[in-house]
N, C-alpha and C positions, 0 to 999 in steps of 0.2 A: 342561220339563226343567230341573233345578236346575244351578247353576254347577259344582258338583263333579262331577256326573254328565256334564255336557257337556264339561268339561276332560279327564276320563278318556277319553272316547270320541274326542275330537279328536286324542289321541296316536295311536291306532290309525289314524285317518283320514289323518293326515299321513304316518305311517310307510308305510301301504299305498298312498299317493298316490291315494286315492279322491277323485274330483271330482264336483261338482254335476252332475246331480241326485241322485247316489247318496250315502248316508251310513251310518255305522255305527249300528246300533240295539242291539247287545248282543254279549256274548261269554260263552263257557263254557271254563273251564280244567279239564281232566281230568288231574290230577297223577299218577294211577295209570298211565294210558296215555301220559302226557307229550305231550298234544295240546291245542292251542288252537283253538277254534271261534269264528270272528268272523262275525256276521250282518249283512247289508246290506239296505237297502231304498232306494226312490226316492220323490221327492216326488210327490204326486198330480197336481200341475199340470205335471209334467215334460214337456219337449219333446225327443224323441229324433230322430235322423237316420234316414231310411229306409235299411235295409240294402241295398235293391234298386237304387234310383235315386239316393240321396244327398240327396233333398229334405228340408227341415226342416218341410215342410207335413204333419205327422203328428199323429195323436191316438191315445191308448192304447186299444186294442181289448179286450184281456183279459190274463190271466196264464196261463202254463203251469201245468199241474196239479202237476208235480213240481219240487221245489227243485233248483237246480244247485249243485254243489260244485266248488271249484278248490283244488288244492294250491298253497301259497305257500311262500316261503323261511321257515325257522324263525325264530321269535322266541325268542332265547336257546336253551335246549335243547328247546323245544317245537315239535313238528310242527304247522304251522299250516294251517288249512283255512278258506276263505271260503265262505259260504252265501248264496244269494239266490234269490228267487222272480223269474223272468224275465217281463217284460212283452212282449206282442206289440203292434205299432203298425199302424194302417191309414194308408196314404199317400194324401193328397189328390191328388197328382200322377199316380202310376202305378196307384193303387187296389189295390196289393198288400198283403196282411197278412203281416208278417214279424216274427220274433223279434229283438229289438234286439241289437246288438253291443256288448259291454261294453269299457271302456277298459283293463281290467287283464288281458285274456286274448284270444288270437286265437280265431276261430270254430272251434267243434267241439273245442277242447282243454279238458282237465280240469286244466291247469296254468296258473298266471299267467305273464305275460311274464318277471317277475323269477326265478321258479323255473326256467323254461326257459333263461334266460340262465346261471344258475348251473350247471345240469346240462350245458350245452354246454361251458362252460369246464372243468369237471371231466372230462368225457369226452375232451377234447383233452389232458389232463394225466395221467390215471390210467387203469388198466385198467377196462373197463366194468363187469365184475363187482364191483370195489371201489366204484365209483360207486353201483351198484345197492344194495349193503349200506349205504353211507353215507346215502343219502337214503331208504332203505327203500321203494323202488319196483322193480317187476319190470323186468328189462332190456329186455324187449320194448317196454314203454311208452317207455323211455328212447330206444331206437333209433328209435322212430317220431318223437319230437321231433327227434332228430339228423338224420334224413333230410329232415324238413321244412325245416330251415334250411339244410342243405348244398344241397339241390335249389334252394331259392330263390336262394341265392348263385350257383350254377352257371348258373341260368337267365338271370341278369343279365350274364353275361360276353359282351361284344361279340366275335364271331369274324369280322366282316366285314374286318378288317384283317390277318388271320393270313396270312402269306406263307411263313414258314420254321418247320418243325416238326422235332422230334426224336422218335424212336419207340424204345421199349425195352420188354422184358417183365420182369416180376418174379413170383416164385412166390407164390401166395396161400395154399397149404397145402403140407404135405410131399407129395412125390411130384411128378407132372407136372400140377399145376394152376397155370395162369398168368393174370396180368392184364397187358394191354398198355397202357402209358401213352403219351399224346400230349402233348408240351410245346411251347407257343409259345415259340420261341427268343428272340423280342424282348421278351416280357413276363415270361418265366421262370415261367409258370404251367402247371400241369397243366390242360389244357383238356378232356381226355377220358380216361377209363380204361374198359376193357371186358374181359370174361372172354375168354380164348383168346389165341392167338398165330399164327393162320394168316392167309392173305390176306383172309379175310372181315372181319377187324377193321378193315382199311384202308377197306373199302367201308362198314362201319358208321360209321366216322369221317366219310366223305364225306356220308353221309346227315344226320349231325348238323350239319355245315357248311351244307348246303342248307336244313335246316330253320330255321336262324338267319339266312338271308339271304346267306350266303357262297357263293362258287362254287369248284368243284374246280380250275378254271383259274387261280385266284388263288394256289395253292400253287406256289411257285417252287423251294424247296429242301427236301429231306427228308434227315435224317441217321438212319441206322440201322446195325445190324450186317449181316453177310453172309447172313442168313436168306433162303433162296430164297423163302419165303412173303411176307416183307416186300417183297423186290425185285419179285416178280410183282404183288403187290397195288398197289405205288406205280406201276409202269408202266402197269397197266391203268386205274388210278383217277385218277391226277393227271398228265395228258398233258404238262403244262408243267413238271413238276418235275425237277430235276437231283438225282441221288442222291449223297450224301457218305457213304462208309463211315467210321464212327467210328474215329478213330485209336487210342483206347484199346482198342477191341475187336481192332483189328489187332494191337497189341502183346500183348494177352492171348493171342491165338492163337500168336504167335511165342514167348512165354514157355512155353506149353504144350509146344511143339516142343522147346525147350531142355531142359525137364524130362524129356521122353521120352528125349533123348540121355543125360542124366544117369543116369536109371534103368537104361538099357541098359549103360552103362559101369561103373557102380559095382559090378557083379557081379564084375568083375575088377580094380577099382581102389579099394583101401581108402581112399585119400585123399579120396574123394568121399562117404564116409558122413557123415551129419548136415550136409551142406552145401547142402541144397535151397534155403533162403532166401537164401543167398549170390548164387545165380544169378538168382533171381526178383525180388528187391527192387531198387529203384534204389539205387545205391551211396550216395547222400547219406542214405538212410534206414537204413543199417546202423550199428550201434554200433562203437566203436573196435576191439573184438576181431574182429568180423566183417569189418571193412575190412582188418585186417591179414591175416586168413586168405584173403580174396579176392585180395589183392595177390600172395600167394604162388602162387596157382593160375591166375589169369585169363590170364597171358601165357605159360603153359607148353604142353606138348605134348598135353595132354588133349583129347579130342574135345569134352568139355563146354565147355572153355575156348574152343575154336573156335566152338561154337555160340553162346556168350555174346558173343564179339566180333561175330558176325553180328547178334545182337540189338541190341547197343549202336550198332552202325553204322546199322541201320535207324532207331533211335530218334533219331539225330542228324538224319535226313532232315527231320523235322518242322520243323526250324529253318532249313532251306535256303531259298534264294531261289526264288520260284515259277518263275522262268525256267530254273532248273537242277534242279528237283525231278524231272522226268521222266527226265533223264539220270541223276541220282543213283539213282533206283529201278531203272533198267535195269542199272546197274553192280552194285548190290546183288544183283539177281536172278541175274546171270551168276555172281557169286561164290558164291551160295547153291547153285545147281544143280550147281556143280562141287565142292561141299564133300565129297561122298560121305557126308554124314550124312543118312541116309534121312528122318528127321522134318523136318529143315530143307529138304531138296529138295522134300518133299511140300507143305510150307506155302508155299514160294516159288512153286510152280506154281499153288497156289490163289490166292495174292495177285495173280499175274500175270493170272489170268482176271478179276479184279476191279480191275484197274489204274486204269481210268477213274474209278471211285468213290472209289478211295483218293487219287488225285491231285487230285480235285475239292476236297479240303480246302484246297488252296492258293488257290483261288478263293473258296469259301464261308466258310472259317475256322469252320465249324460242327463241334462235337464233342458227344458224349453226356456230357461231363463234368458238365454241369448235371444230367443225369439220374442220374449216379452220386451226386451230393449229395442229390438227392430220394430216391434209393433207400435212403439211410441213414435218412431220415425215414420211408420206407415200412416199413422193418424195425421201426422204433420203433412205427409204427402197428400192426403185427402184434401186438406185445406188448401194446399198450393195448387192442386188440380181442380179447383172450383170451376165448374162449368165443363168439365171433360165430358166428351160425347160417347166414350166407349170404355169398356173394361180394359182394353189394350192400352189405352192412355194411362189409366190408373196403374197398370202393371209396369209400364215403362218408367213411371215416376217412382215406383217402389225400388226398382233396380238402381236407378240413379241415386236416390236418396240413401237407401240402406247400404249399398256397396260403396258409396262415396268416391266413385271414380272420377278422375280428372279428364277433361276433354283435351285430345291432341288436335292442335289447329292445323297440322299439315298432314297430307295424305300419307298412307302406308306405301313405301317402296315405289 
């Protein structure tokens, strides 16, 4: 091999990180198709590791009859493909005959590590259909890569120390299709997501814990909304867990009751037209004009104003001392049921039935606020997963986006 030829090929070898005993033997540049084909071979005295037992006591047995091809990251504008004939080795230790594992790709993949790393990063940042067009690969193949790395990452998460969890559901598609998320409150990671939102999802989560060496009895705190299915599932599945009802969900329910009062009253009270968000938003989130309008209305004789005062009073409870929280809630409840505002009476009675879980907040200090933040990432995941063909694709995107894990481009061990 002359020096110019050797230097030219060494550029490709260095760029591809091809290591001994493999080396570049040639290339073809198809300018019309904008494809670069690079051909690899191995030294005849090469010593490979046995893929079965890891022994280095191997000898080359034969070659596979068909050439293998791997898609690599582009060189400039050229779509790059690596080609090699694969040797099989016979192991002197285990006596198995196996096809060698190459350094530039994982087994049974038709992509290189670096191409897969690039695809993973793009899929976390862009709609999958756009990634498919950009790299000129069918999205089914890209999803297969995505699932491999996401599953590998999730399999490595240690669940044996999980003691406090938050549970919430999010819609996976339009209509009544839901995915339930389980978050480790202490590590702030989504540790499980599954289709559905009934009591069975709690049991499915328990099965995951036990499959990874954790015990249901280790779960001490669960935070969720007032879904009867979640309550039943937790009580039946996690006997040692105390339930905290998410305070943001509680206030959302109260907000809905306030809005019902407003809708009923505005039929006869023109002052209430176009005021919906004055009563629903926190006052600090209103603009100056909205604050002025609220100031004129909130202390008046309106039924909606009375409902609003009930809401803000309950909102203040969350800052109360734990020693006085029970008394505070009971005083609020008595006021609400005497208010003669039917939506407020109804919500007060509902909250009273769940008083224990509401007041548990003052012990556990757990909320689903973390999940609310994750949910914004989940909604972004929906947009990125445009055209996903299954709920499992959506769940994989949730794991990757919410947990923000980084892809390792080299195999483990």
